[in-house]
N, C-alpha and C positions, 0 to 999 in steps of 0.2 A: 503494500499499499504506500502510496505517495504522500509526504506531508505538503499539505498545501498552505501553511500559513507559515509566515516568517515569525522565528522564536527570537525574541527580544535579548538583548544581552544580557539584563540581570537574570531570566530565566535560564539561558544557557550556563552561564556562570554559577547560578544555584545548582544546578544539575552536577556540574564538574567540580564543586566542592567537595565531593568525596572520593575523587579520582587521585589524590594525594598519595605518593609514596612513602611509605614509613620507614623508618632506619632500622637495619637490623638488630637483633639483640644480640650483644658479645658478652659473652662470661670467660670464666678460666676453667681451663680442664681439671678435674680433680685429682689426677693422675702426674701430669708434667708441669701444670700451671702455666699453661700457655694460653693465649686469647682463642675462644673458639665461637664460633657461631652457634646459637642454641639450637637443639634439636638435632645436631649433626654431629659425626664422628670426628674425633680430634684427629688432625692430620699428621701431627706429630708422632702421637703414640699409639694410634689406632684404636683408643678405648672410648666407648659409649656408656654413659651411667654407671660406671664402675664395671664394666664388663669388656674383654679384648673383643673386639670385633674383627679387626683387621691385622694381620700379622705384619708388620711393616718393614721387618728384617727380609721379608721373600718378597714384598711387594717393591724394596728398593733392589734388590738383587734382580728381579725381572726386568726393571727398569734400566740397569745398567746393563744387563744383557742385551737388551733392545735397541738400546744406544750404541752398544760394540758393534750389534750385527748391522745399524744403519750406517756406522761409519766405514764398515767394511765395503758395505754397496756402494757408498759415496767413492771410496779409493778406487774401487774397480771400474766405475763410471767415469772417473776422472782418467785412468790409464787407458781406457777404452779412447776417449775422447783425444788424448795425446798420441795414440797409436793412429788414430785416423788423420788427425792434423799433421802427422811425419809422413804419411803415405801420400797427401795431397800435396806436399812440399812447403808446408806453412814454416 
């Protein structure tokens, strides 16, 4: 359905008065005392409400392995490009 009448500025602004964003609530982690957004897992120690939810050592090892693999791919890509440039005589 199409709105046929113009909304005045005051009516529009009254409607939009509830659209404001609220600042996220930040608390400290019970375990490591780092700042954490409420109702989320601590990204430093992996605990939520006193329980270990994420094994951070395994997560860090996985991330390092992924970065190492990406580094090898980048080196292989670079070597391939150098080889290609050498072939073309650049």
